[in-house]
Backbone bond lengths (Angstrom), bond angles and torsions (degrees), N, CA, C in turn:
res aa  C-N    CA-C-N  psi(-1)  N-CA   C-N-CA  omega(-1)  CA-C   N-CA-C  phi
1 M - - - 1.454 - - 1.481 110.37 -
2 G 1.388 118.20 126.56 1.382 121.37 -177.02 1.503 112.67 -80.09
3 I 1.296 116.30 162.84 1.473 122.42 177.44 1.515 110.66 -85.50
4 K 1.346 114.04 128.02 1.500 118.76 -178.69 1.523 108.44 -70.42
5 P 1.273 115.39 138.03 1.499 120.11 176.74 1.512 112.14 -68.03
6 L 1.296 117.05 148.87 1.432 119.77 -179.15 1.483 112.30 -72.22
7 N 1.236 116.78 139.14 1.489 124.86 -179.79 1.537 107.71 -92.15
8 F 1.411 109.80 91.40 1.464 115.08 -174.69 1.564 111.60 -63.88
9 N 1.330 116.25 -30.14 1.457 120.36 179.72 1.587 107.94 -63.15
10 K 1.294 114.46 -43.44 1.551 116.98 -179.00 1.503 112.42 -69.00
11 L 1.372 114.13 -35.74 1.451 117.09 176.09 1.514 112.42 -68.05
12 S 1.270 114.91 -32.73 1.530 120.90 179.71 1.474 106.84 -65.74
13 Q 1.435 118.85 -47.10 1.366 124.02 -177.71 1.591 112.09 -62.16
14 M 1.352 115.83 -39.29 1.422 123.84 179.99 1.597 107.67 -63.54
15 A 1.326 112.52 -44.48 1.452 117.94 -177.19 1.590 110.93 -64.74
16 E 1.414 114.77 -37.48 1.419 119.52 178.98 1.567 110.27 -66.40
17 K 1.372 115.82 -40.03 1.387 117.93 175.56 1.495 115.68 -64.33
18 E 1.339 115.33 -38.49 1.502 119.44 176.56 1.533 110.10 -65.73
19 M 1.352 117.50 -38.88 1.461 118.58 -179.85 1.531 108.45 -69.39
20 S 1.347 118.33 -40.10 1.440 115.51 -179.01 1.545 114.16 -67.03
21 F 1.350 114.51 -26.50 1.471 119.55 179.75 1.524 106.90 -74.45
22 L 1.326 117.89 -38.31 1.491 120.78 178.13 1.549 109.73 -67.77
23 E 1.293 112.00 -39.76 1.518 117.27 178.15 1.523 109.34 -62.31
24 H 1.349 115.45 -37.02 1.474 118.46 178.48 1.520 113.24 -66.01
25 L 1.382 113.90 -37.80 1.417 117.57 174.76 1.534 114.66 -65.34
26 E 1.388 111.04 -40.31 1.458 117.74 176.51 1.495 114.48 -60.76
27 D 1.367 112.93 -38.02 1.516 119.60 178.35 1.457 109.45 -65.99
28 L 1.378 118.05 -40.28 1.444 121.83 178.75 1.522 110.65 -63.60
29 R 1.262 115.46 -40.11 1.512 122.54 -177.76 1.573 110.66 -61.82
30 W 1.335 113.37 -42.53 1.458 118.23 177.93 1.499 113.56 -70.90
31 H 1.323 120.78 -36.62 1.425 124.44 173.08 1.510 110.95 -60.45
32 L 1.327 117.47 -47.75 1.473 124.51 178.03 1.521 109.63 -61.79
33 L 1.375 116.62 -41.97 1.429 116.30 -178.75 1.508 114.65 -69.41
34 R 1.311 115.09 -35.50 1.510 115.83 172.20 1.496 115.45 -63.80
35 S 1.346 113.84 -38.15 1.461 118.54 -178.44 1.584 108.64 -66.72
36 I 1.294 115.95 -40.88 1.419 119.93 -176.67 1.545 108.17 -67.44
37 V 1.378 118.14 -42.60 1.442 120.41 179.25 1.532 110.83 -59.68
38 A 1.388 116.57 -42.55 1.415 121.09 177.79 1.568 113.93 -61.33
39 I 1.310 114.16 -42.37 1.463 120.03 174.40 1.450 111.87 -62.63
40 L 1.340 121.48 -41.21 1.461 123.67 -179.47 1.515 113.59 -70.80
41 I 1.331 115.49 -32.26 1.506 119.72 177.81 1.622 106.93 -68.00
42 A 1.374 114.10 -46.24 1.405 113.16 -179.56 1.539 111.15 -69.36
43 A 1.365 117.89 -33.13 1.503 119.99 175.67 1.495 112.12 -62.01
44 L 1.378 116.73 -37.94 1.405 118.33 177.86 1.501 114.54 -65.16
45 A 1.354 116.49 -39.79 1.474 119.91 173.21 1.494 112.10 -61.73
46 A 1.412 120.84 -36.88 1.379 124.74 175.46 1.552 112.62 -67.35
47 F 1.305 112.17 -38.17 1.498 118.65 176.78 1.516 112.69 -61.02
48 L 1.303 115.37 -42.72 1.452 120.74 -179.25 1.557 110.98 -72.57
49 A 1.369 119.04 -26.45 1.456 120.62 179.97 1.501 108.24 -95.22
50 K 1.286 117.02 49.89 1.485 124.45 -174.96 1.528 112.38 -56.75
51 N 1.260 119.94 -46.88 1.447 122.19 -172.56 1.547 108.44 -67.07
52 F 1.378 119.56 -43.55 1.454 120.39 176.56 1.465 111.98 -61.91
53 V 1.329 116.82 -46.52 1.430 122.68 -170.38 1.520 108.05 -66.56
54 F 1.236 120.37 -42.91 1.495 121.71 -177.57 1.576 113.01 -85.33
55 D 1.321 113.19 -55.93 1.480 115.80 -174.54 1.531 113.94 -66.24
56 V 1.370 116.55 -38.06 1.428 119.57 -179.53 1.549 116.67 -91.53
57 L 1.423 115.61 -49.97 1.392 121.49 -176.96 1.513 114.11 -80.48
58 L 1.283 112.40 -57.29 1.527 115.79 -170.22 1.518 111.43 -74.09
59 F 1.274 120.89 -41.20 1.461 126.00 179.79 1.537 114.14 -90.36
60 G 1.338 114.31 1.57 1.481 117.14 176.68 1.547 115.21 -59.71
61 P 1.364 116.98 -48.64 1.497 118.69 174.40 1.442 117.67 -63.60
62 K 1.375 116.75 -8.31 1.467 120.42 176.66 1.499 113.32 -84.42
63 K 1.365 116.51 -15.04 1.473 120.80 -177.48 1.498 111.40 -92.31
64 T 1.273 119.83 141.82 1.470 125.65 -176.66 1.482 112.29 -66.75
65 D 1.327 116.77 -20.95 1.475 116.37 179.83 1.535 111.27 -94.37
66 F 1.311 118.44 20.63 1.450 120.87 175.11 1.503 112.67 -64.05
67 L 1.297 120.70 143.61 1.412 127.55 -171.85 1.559 113.09 -48.36
68 T 1.375 114.90 -46.75 1.417 124.22 -173.34 1.566 107.28 -64.25
69 Y 1.288 118.41 -42.71 1.512 123.34 -178.32 1.555 110.00 -64.08
70 K 1.326 118.16 -39.64 1.422 124.06 -176.57 1.484 106.45 -72.24
71 L 1.269 118.78 -43.27 1.549 121.62 -178.73 1.529 109.96 -65.15
72 L 1.318 116.61 -39.27 1.486 118.04 -178.50 1.486 109.63 -70.83
73 C 1.345 119.56 -37.53 1.423 121.86 171.03 1.535 119.66 -56.51
74 Q 1.402 109.02 -43.42 1.450 119.77 -176.35 1.601 105.19 -71.69
75 A 1.270 116.44 -41.84 1.540 119.36 -178.94 1.530 108.06 -63.13
76 S 1.307 121.28 -45.71 1.492 124.24 -177.46 1.563 109.34 -64.72
77 N 1.320 117.64 -34.91 1.413 119.44 178.35 1.589 111.75 -69.86
78 L 1.369 115.29 -41.23 1.421 121.90 -179.38 1.639 110.70 -64.73
79 L 1.311 112.15 -35.97 1.468 119.19 178.76 1.574 114.61 -80.33
80 G 1.363 110.58 -6.33 1.503 112.31 176.63 1.497 112.16 86.14
81 F 1.316 119.40 11.27 1.534 120.26 177.42 1.514 107.15 -81.44
82 D 1.333 111.60 173.51 1.500 120.39 -179.25 1.514 107.60 -78.12
83 D 1.283 118.69 -173.26 1.490 122.36 -176.14 1.509 111.55 -91.38
84 S 1.389 118.80 27.01 1.456 117.36 -179.55 1.488 111.57 -69.73
85 F 1.284 120.16 -21.63 1.474 123.55 -179.67 1.557 110.14 -86.67
86 C 1.314 115.37 -10.87 1.484 119.77 178.66 1.473 110.47 -95.20
87 I 1.370 117.75 130.19 1.436 123.95 -176.57 1.471 111.06 -117.16
88 S 1.244 121.56 136.11 1.446 127.69 176.31 1.483 113.90 -97.50
89 E 1.334 114.36 -22.68 1.506 121.71 -176.19 1.556 111.38 -157.50
90 L 1.288 117.56 151.49 1.464 121.89 166.13 1.483 108.32 -114.63
91 P 1.344 115.53 102.63 1.453 119.99 -167.70 1.493 112.89 -77.87
92 F 1.312 120.52 69.94 1.438 124.66 173.67 1.459 112.00 -152.22
93 R 1.315 116.59 160.05 1.397 120.63 175.02 1.522 109.51 -126.14
94 I 1.338 114.86 157.89 1.458 120.67 179.03 1.498 108.79 -107.06
95 Q 1.236 117.86 130.86 1.526 122.01 179.28 1.545 106.80 -132.40
96 S 1.340 108.85 160.04 1.495 117.85 171.97 1.507 108.53 -117.72
97 R 1.359 114.35 117.87 1.485 122.10 -171.79 1.525 112.73 -102.12
98 T 1.333 118.73 2.22 1.403 120.69 -178.50 1.512 112.01 -124.17
99 M 1.300 121.01 155.77 1.422 122.52 -176.92 1.570 112.13 -59.23
100 A 1.314 112.37 -43.90 1.481 116.41 -177.89 1.525 113.66 -98.38
101 G 1.292 117.42 17.62 1.430 122.14 -174.02 1.488 114.62 -60.26
102 Q 1.370 114.81 -52.53 1.455 120.81 179.98 1.560 111.73 -64.14
103 F 1.342 113.39 -41.17 1.484 114.07 -175.77 1.614 107.12 -71.49
104 S 1.279 116.10 -37.94 1.456 117.42 -178.36 1.555 108.97 -63.19
105 A 1.374 118.96 -46.70 1.389 124.07 176.31 1.485 113.90 -59.18
106 H 1.350 116.50 -37.25 1.444 122.21 174.82 1.560 113.34 -63.53
107 I 1.289 116.55 -41.52 1.443 122.60 -179.61 1.530 112.49 -67.52
108 W 1.336 113.31 -52.95 1.485 116.53 -175.80 1.438 114.03 -70.96
109 T 1.325 121.57 -27.92 1.421 127.04 174.44 1.522 108.80 -68.81
110 S 1.331 117.60 -43.33 1.461 121.58 177.38 1.540 112.06 -61.79
111 I 1.371 115.81 -41.48 1.475 118.51 -178.84 1.495 108.90 -68.79
112 T 1.298 117.93 -41.18 1.481 118.60 178.76 1.485 111.06 -63.74
113 L 1.323 119.37 -45.80 1.479 120.17 175.83 1.518 110.87 -61.35
114 G 1.340 116.65 -37.47 1.516 119.44 177.96 1.510 110.68 -60.29
115 F 1.314 118.35 -42.23 1.458 122.43 -179.91 1.486 109.56 -64.91
116 V 1.341 118.90 -41.74 1.481 121.65 -179.90 1.551 111.22 -63.70
117 V 1.360 113.38 -43.07 1.478 116.18 -178.00 1.547 112.62 -70.80
118 A 1.294 111.66 -34.54 1.528 117.65 -174.90 1.564 111.02 -90.41
119 F 1.320 117.29 5.99 1.489 118.63 -172.87 1.497 113.36 -62.35
120 P 1.349 119.88 -38.41 1.503 117.07 177.42 1.569 111.95 -63.75
121 Y 1.305 118.39 -35.38 1.490 118.78 175.95 1.570 111.83 -70.16
122 V 1.356 113.53 -35.68 1.490 115.94 178.44 1.522 109.30 -64.06
123 I 1.340 115.31 -41.83 1.505 122.19 177.62 1.516 108.36 -60.90
124 Y 1.293 115.76 -44.01 1.448 120.58 -178.81 1.585 111.55 -60.48
125 Q 1.301 116.29 -40.43 1.410 120.21 176.07 1.514 114.33 -67.61
126 F 1.297 113.41 -34.47 1.439 123.14 178.58 1.585 106.75 -63.61
127 W 1.359 114.11 -48.21 1.496 117.80 -178.28 1.506 111.49 -62.73
128 K 1.401 115.04 -41.86 1.429 122.22 179.55 1.598 111.02 -55.81
129 F 1.323 114.21 -36.11 1.383 118.74 -177.14 1.573 114.81 -75.29
130 I 1.363 114.67 -36.73 1.416 120.53 -175.84 1.497 112.26 -94.40
131 S 1.370 121.66 -15.22 1.382 127.18 -176.10 1.536 116.95 -57.87
132 P 1.398 116.41 -33.81 1.442 116.58 -179.13 1.566 112.07 -63.84
133 G 1.289 118.22 -16.63 1.487 118.21 177.34 1.530 116.69 -86.85
134 F 1.384 113.24 0.90 1.458 119.59 -175.56 1.578 111.17 -103.93
135 Y 1.257 116.32 162.43 1.428 120.47 175.00 1.501 112.43 -72.97
136 T 1.334 117.32 165.57 1.488 121.18 -174.19 1.577 109.20 -61.90
137 H 1.400 114.32 -46.05 1.453 113.74 -175.20 1.579 108.76 -69.19
138 E 1.309 118.49 -25.89 1.469 120.77 176.76 1.521 112.52 -70.07
139 K 1.387 113.12 -32.80 1.501 116.58 179.89 1.544 108.74 -68.79
140 R 1.315 117.86 -24.20 1.491 120.70 -178.33 1.548 110.55 -69.53
141 T 1.268 118.22 -14.09 1.470 123.94 -179.48 1.502 110.96 -91.21
142 A 1.369 119.13 14.83 1.416 121.42 -175.94 1.518 110.37 -63.76
143 S 1.320 118.57 -44.54 1.447 120.51 -174.91 1.549 108.74 -65.60
144 G 1.386 115.39 -37.65 1.477 117.16 179.68 1.517 109.77 -67.08
145 F 1.342 119.76 -41.46 1.425 123.20 177.93 1.528 115.58 -61.40
146 I 1.301 114.40 -41.81 1.475 119.99 175.53 1.516 112.93 -65.87
147 S 1.335 114.74 -43.36 1.460 119.12 -177.55 1.586 110.29 -68.96
148 I 1.294 117.38 -44.70 1.431 119.23 179.21 1.522 114.30 -65.87
149 S 1.340 114.29 -43.29 1.505 119.17 174.65 1.509 111.34 -55.35
150 S 1.317 113.29 -50.92 1.445 119.09 -176.63 1.521 112.22 -62.75
151 L 1.390 114.69 -44.60 1.490 120.21 178.63 1.513 109.68 -60.59
152 L 1.300 121.27 -44.23 1.531 121.58 -179.80 1.469 107.08 -64.81
153 F 1.314 119.51 -42.55 1.476 120.42 -176.40 1.522 110.69 -63.98
154 F 1.340 116.79 -46.03 1.420 118.29 178.65 1.505 114.79 -66.63
155 I 1.350 119.36 -33.77 1.417 122.20 176.44 1.617 106.60 -64.34
156 G 1.263 113.37 -41.54 1.472 118.35 179.81 1.576 111.51 -63.34
157 V 1.336 114.47 -41.84 1.481 119.90 177.59 1.530 110.35 -62.14
158 L 1.318 116.99 -46.12 1.489 120.72 176.99 1.594 111.32 -61.56
159 F 1.308 113.26 -40.60 1.440 115.96 179.91 1.537 109.53 -66.16
160 G 1.276 117.13 -41.89 1.468 121.64 177.36 1.564 112.74 -63.24
161 Y 1.361 113.30 -36.23 1.503 115.92 -177.22 1.548 109.68 -80.70
162 Y 1.300 118.72 -41.52 1.510 121.97 -174.12 1.488 113.43 -89.99
163 V 1.330 117.67 -18.96 1.519 119.60 -179.43 1.464 113.45 -117.35
164 V 1.308 119.95 -60.27 1.451 121.95 -174.96 1.535 112.21 -64.86
165 T 1.348 115.61 -47.69 1.474 118.37 -177.48 1.505 114.58 -64.92
166 P 1.304 121.06 -48.17 1.519 119.28 178.91 1.458 112.36 -66.94
167 L 1.422 120.01 -35.30 1.478 118.46 176.43 1.548 109.84 -63.25
168 S 1.334 114.78 -40.65 1.454 114.75 -178.51 1.535 113.40 -69.12
169 I 1.335 114.81 -40.51 1.447 117.70 179.79 1.527 112.03 -68.57
170 R 1.326 116.50 -37.01 1.420 124.28 179.28 1.624 108.78 -60.16
171 F 1.311 111.26 -49.31 1.494 114.58 -177.86 1.540 112.96 -71.01
172 L 1.352 113.27 -52.62 1.513 116.60 -177.33 1.490 112.31 -68.12
173 G 1.355 118.13 -35.33 1.436 120.58 177.62 1.490 117.77 -69.67
174 T 1.302 117.34 -23.32 1.476 120.79 179.94 1.549 112.63 -105.70
175 Y 1.346 114.64 -6.86 1.422 116.60 -178.18 1.507 114.26 -75.45
176 T 1.307 117.88 135.09 1.506 116.85 -175.40 1.552 107.99 -151.37
177 V 1.334 116.76 147.48 1.511 120.64 -179.00 1.503 109.23 -106.49
178 S 1.356 116.31 -8.61 1.472 120.49 -179.55 1.495 109.77 -162.92
179 T 1.297 116.80 143.60 1.447 121.37 176.22 1.559 111.80 -68.77
180 E 1.323 114.68 -13.90 1.500 115.87 177.25 1.468 113.24 -79.69
181 I 1.322 120.85 -2.23 1.454 124.04 -175.86 1.503 108.09 -112.57
182 F 1.389 116.34 130.59 1.400 122.69 174.76 1.525 106.32 -115.48
183 N 1.334 114.42 132.54 1.449 121.94 -179.15 1.535 113.07 -73.39
184 D 1.251 117.93 115.22 1.472 123.97 173.11 1.553 104.36 -119.95
185 F 1.321 120.12 97.93 1.425 123.29 -176.10 1.532 110.10 -86.29
186 D 1.316 112.22 141.19 1.461 114.99 174.18 1.537 112.23 -73.10
187 L 1.309 114.69 146.96 1.490 120.08 -172.93 1.525 108.16 -62.48
188 N 1.278 122.28 -42.57 1.487 125.01 -177.12 1.543 108.18 -68.15
189 S 1.332 118.16 -30.97 1.494 120.62 177.11 1.518 110.04 -65.94
190 Y 1.347 113.86 -46.72 1.500 118.12 -176.71 1.554 106.54 -70.06
191 T 1.325 124.60 -48.73 1.414 121.06 -178.25 1.536 113.94 -62.74
192 A 1.395 115.14 -31.08 1.429 118.44 178.95 1.529 111.15 -67.82
193 L 1.310 115.83 -36.33 1.449 120.63 177.06 1.516 112.31 -61.50
194 V 1.379 113.82 -46.40 1.480 118.83 -176.77 1.499 107.81 -66.49
195 R 1.391 119.30 -44.20 1.404 121.54 -176.54 1.601 114.27 -65.58
196 A 1.357 110.54 -37.52 1.487 112.76 178.56 1.487 112.54 -71.28
197 S 1.325 117.24 -39.74 1.435 122.29 177.34 1.540 110.41 -56.65
198 V 1.329 114.58 -49.23 1.491 119.32 -175.81 1.464 112.76 -66.23
199 L 1.345 116.78 -51.04 1.492 123.92 -177.89 1.531 111.92 -66.26
200 A 1.323 119.52 -42.30 1.410 123.70 178.36 1.557 112.03 -61.16
201 S 1.291 116.15 -45.88 1.446 121.86 179.04 1.587 109.97 -64.69
202 G 1.341 113.65 -40.95 1.491 116.23 178.44 1.467 114.12 -63.38
203 L 1.339 116.60 -39.19 1.481 117.93 -179.84 1.512 112.51 -78.41
204 I 1.355 117.79 -29.81 1.428 122.49 177.72 1.625 108.82 -62.96
205 F 1.331 114.89 -37.01 1.456 116.83 -178.25 1.489 111.97 -74.64
206 E 1.319 117.48 -3.01 1.481 119.84 174.75 1.531 113.32 -88.23
207 L 1.393 115.56 10.42 1.460 120.83 -179.89 1.486 113.14 -56.86
208 P 1.388 120.97 -42.70 1.494 117.07 -179.65 1.551 110.73 -60.38
209 I 1.333 118.61 -40.18 1.453 120.32 178.62 1.414 113.03 -62.20
210 L 1.358 118.63 -44.15 1.499 123.11 177.81 1.543 108.11 -59.08
211 V 1.305 118.96 -45.95 1.443 122.75 -174.15 1.578 107.30 -66.37
212 Y 1.343 116.71 -36.55 1.469 119.05 176.52 1.581 111.78 -54.70
213 F 1.356 112.52 -52.24 1.513 116.68 -177.69 1.525 111.46 -67.27
214 L 1.341 117.58 -39.26 1.434 119.33 179.32 1.471 112.56 -64.57
215 T 1.297 118.55 -34.46 1.433 123.50 175.73 1.518 109.28 -70.00
216 K 1.260 118.86 -42.83 1.502 123.67 179.60 1.574 110.65 -54.68
217 I 1.292 117.34 -40.76 1.504 120.49 -175.39 1.510 110.65 -95.12
218 G 1.351 116.11 5.30 1.481 120.34 172.69 1.520 115.46 81.92
219 L 1.335 121.03 15.54 1.429 117.33 178.90 1.546 115.32 -84.59
220 I 1.326 116.88 -23.66 1.454 118.76 172.76 1.544 111.04 -133.07
221 T 1.268 115.33 161.67 1.524 121.72 179.30 1.531 105.54 -135.99
222 P 1.431 115.29 157.94 1.471 115.29 175.93 1.509 113.04 -58.62
223 E 1.382 117.08 -35.43 1.443 119.88 -178.31 1.603 109.09 -62.75
224 L 1.305 115.96 -39.19 1.404 119.81 179.82 1.605 113.59 -65.59
225 M 1.358 110.31 -36.85 1.466 114.44 178.41 1.476 112.44 -71.70
226 R 1.410 117.13 -34.83 1.441 120.71 174.27 1.525 111.54 -64.88
227 K 1.311 117.03 -42.14 1.473 124.14 -175.59 1.541 108.24 -61.58
228 Y 1.297 116.71 -41.94 1.510 118.29 -179.17 1.517 111.87 -102.05
229 R 1.290 118.69 33.50 1.450 121.65 178.40 1.483 110.54 -66.03
230 K 1.327 120.72 -41.72 1.458 123.33 176.30 1.480 113.30 -62.39
231 I 1.279 116.52 -43.56 1.546 119.31 174.87 1.519 110.66 -62.10
232 A 1.368 116.08 -39.86 1.476 118.97 178.34 1.574 110.80 -62.12
233 L 1.366 113.13 -36.83 1.441 118.85 -178.13 1.542 110.30 -63.66
234 V 1.324 115.16 -40.46 1.482 121.54 176.22 1.513 112.23 -64.09
235 M 1.279 114.24 -42.40 1.485 124.35 179.85 1.533 106.69 -62.96
236 V 1.317 115.65 -46.90 1.502 115.23 -177.55 1.545 113.00 -65.94
237 M 1.341 115.47 -34.33 1.497 117.27 179.13 1.517 106.98 -71.38
238 F 1.338 119.27 -38.35 1.466 120.86 172.95 1.502 113.86 -57.96
239 L 1.361 112.23 -45.13 1.449 117.16 179.92 1.575 112.58 -64.44
240 S 1.316 111.99 -37.84 1.499 116.70 177.01 1.497 111.63 -65.08
241 A 1.334 114.84 -35.86 1.508 117.27 179.08 1.528 110.62 -71.05
242 V 1.325 118.16 -25.03 1.468 118.76 -178.98 1.479 109.72 -76.74
243 I 1.341 119.52 -43.78 1.452 120.42 -171.65 1.506 114.47 -95.67
244 T 1.405 116.47 2.46 1.435 120.84 176.85 1.536 109.66 -128.11
245 P 1.270 117.23 165.29 1.425 120.57 175.90 1.543 111.75 -64.79
246 P 1.364 120.68 155.27 1.399 122.77 -173.30 1.499 115.01 -78.41
247 D 1.377 117.92 46.98 1.502 116.28 172.81 1.555 105.72 -117.97
248 V 1.270 113.87 146.25 1.478 121.35 -172.36 1.519 114.05 -58.76
249 A 1.268 117.40 -39.39 1.462 122.24 -178.11 1.519 111.30 -60.64
250 S 1.340 114.68 -47.53 1.497 120.16 -179.36 1.568 110.82 -63.02
251 Q 1.338 114.31 -41.51 1.479 120.43 -179.48 1.501 111.18 -61.73
252 I 1.326 115.20 -41.51 1.500 120.93 -175.42 1.568 105.16 -70.80
253 I 1.322 119.10 -42.44 1.438 121.71 178.18 1.528 115.70 -57.03
254 V 1.375 113.36 -39.26 1.478 118.90 177.03 1.549 109.75 -79.17
255 A 1.288 117.76 -34.68 1.457 120.87 -173.30 1.570 112.54 -68.26
256 I 1.338 115.44 -33.17 1.497 118.76 -172.74 1.500 109.50 -66.09
257 P 1.283 126.03 -47.95 1.475 123.46 -180.00 1.537 111.42 -63.34
258 V 1.300 115.29 -38.34 1.539 118.53 178.47 1.459 111.89 -64.96
259 L 1.294 118.02 -39.59 1.504 120.61 175.02 1.513 112.96 -64.00
260 I 1.348 116.38 -39.38 1.436 123.26 172.26 1.537 111.68 -57.85
261 L 1.279 115.65 -46.54 1.435 121.79 178.06 1.559 109.80 -59.81
262 Y 1.373 117.29 -40.26 1.445 116.86 -176.66 1.520 109.61 -70.39
263 E 1.365 117.87 -38.18 1.501 117.03 176.11 1.556 111.04 -65.72
264 L 1.317 116.84 -36.76 1.503 119.63 176.60 1.545 108.18 -65.25
265 S 1.296 116.25 -35.35 1.531 118.09 177.36 1.499 112.22 -64.78
266 I 1.273 117.76 -35.85 1.490 122.11 178.60 1.573 109.21 -63.64
267 F 1.383 113.54 -44.62 1.443 120.02 179.47 1.573 109.31 -60.28
268 I 1.437 113.34 -43.90 1.438 114.13 179.62 1.458 115.15 -66.17
269 S 1.304 119.03 -38.30 1.414 125.08 177.42 1.535 111.45 -61.43
270 K 1.342 115.40 -41.48 1.431 120.07 176.64 1.522 112.71 -62.94
271 R 1.345 117.57 -41.40 1.446 121.01 176.33 1.543 112.41 -62.44
272 V 1.355 115.20 -40.96 1.472 119.80 -178.15 1.507 107.57 -64.33
273 V 1.341 120.13 -43.64 1.463 125.83 -175.08 1.542 106.89 -65.69
274 R 1.329 116.31 -42.36 1.537 120.98 178.76 1.537 108.84 -62.17
275 N 1.271 121.36 -45.63 1.446 124.14 178.35 1.551 112.83 -60.04
276 I 1.309 113.91 -40.68 1.520 120.71 179.20 1.494 111.18 -66.27
277 N 1.385 115.19 -38.50 1.417 117.42 178.26 1.525 114.76 -72.11
278 K 1.321 116.91 -28.57 1.438 119.19 176.13 1.542 112.30 -67.62
279 K 1.334 115.44 -36.33 1.469 119.01 -178.51 1.509 111.00 -76.77
280 S 1.296 119.17 -22.20 1.540 121.13 -177.47 1.446 112.32 -85.84
């Protein structure tokens, strides 16, 4: 049995595929690098604006005159409720109990804020990476995709800052099992709660964007989302319980916009499927 000659054309095609894959990885590396640089630049600006970031932004929800507390008090008075939603003090202090506690909180808070500020550019880099797989007319929607993604994220961040964070601080800061105990919260614990509330809310509000792409690749359909709407409701309530204090009012306040986003996602999924069927 003779030896078959090598198919140089086939080997050449395989080499081209391997090079294209490596170039794809190289392209991804540069997009990630640009995103990281943008986040670090914004984080550096936040690091230098220490007084504003901590005294105004981070410790804002700790003050009794914070906007959310005043609005809750006014709303309860208008609805004829008692003054249970009005607070005159938040009986806790924030302390740093480790040598690197303040520096660590400063670093991570700056990086978190840097990510929030640089999010539109990060989304732009993400779009630049995936856009070669789209049609020409779909690439023209780049500005709309970046704008909508950024808008949803910033709305989620504001929701986390003005709703989830103060509700959590109000409940956990005033909760007590005995008058013998005074709450002295660690700085990293407090900043971690604020960061987690803000980032989690921002990412949750990206649900319509996620559904759009999952529908495009055929992983979900509007019928599937309608079929499992009840299960989604349970998951939303569970998620609300995780990121908010364990009182029913706070969970309902957080669950309502998430449920609205879910229904909006069903509408978006339906539109995507309709457009796909028109082209086929």
